[in-house]
C-alpha positions, -999 to 999 in steps of 0.1 A, spaced: -799 13 536 -825 -11 523 -819 -44 509 -840 -64 488 -835 -100 469 -857 -104 432 -856 -136 424 -860 -131 385 -877 -156 361 -870 -153 320 -873 -163 285 -846 -186 285 -832 -174 248 -826 -137 262 -810 -144 299 -780 -122 289 -794 -92 271 -820 -93 303 -795 -95 328 -769 -66 310 -802 -47 309 -812 -45 351 -776 -42 362 -786 -12 343 -804 -1 364 -796 24 391 -805 9 424 -798 -23 416 -762 -32 427 -755 -72 411 -775 -96 396 -765 -132 391 -771 -159 369 -781 -189 382 -800 -225 386 -827 -238 397 -865 -227 392 -853 -185 389 -830 -176 359 -811 -144 380 -806 -132 412 -804 -94 417 -793 -73 448 -815 -34 448 -798 -16 471 -821 16 480 -820 43 510 -861 43 513 -887 22 509 -904 33 485 -874 36 457 -884 -6 455 -915 4 443 -895 26 418 -861 2 405 -886 -33 409 -925 -30 396 -918 4 378 -888 -7 354 -875 -34 364 -909 -56 362 -910 -39 327 -876 -53 312 -887 -70 277 -877 -114 286 -890 -109 324 -916 -130 329 -919 -129 368 -900 -118 401 -898 -126 434 -888 -95 464 -873 -104 493 -870 -76 516 -838 -90 539 -834 -72 579 -802 -80 585 -770 -86 574 -746 -114 582 -717 -118 568 -684 -138 578 -656 -109 567 -683 -86 589 -676 -107 620 -637 -109 607 -633 -71 610 -651 -69 642 -629 -92 657 -600 -79 650 -604 -47 659 -571 -36 680 -549 -72 672 -520 -70 650 -509 -76 620 
């Protein structure tokens, strides 16, 4: 599974509707409204790199109200939850 983090700038008055439209796209697992220089962050999860082009520039970027995007592809996932589960294997509750 390929995960990408998409930082999105939107029209300020359209953040909720843009977020809902992005969240409805196939391949988008989560959308967050955030503070800082970007308005939204979307997590896109697909099986193949080619699918990123279908989700991000072909559909997400064309949603009315999306002004710009910046995409970061994740190499590896580190999660405290995953580490705790791995170290707990074989331990009694």
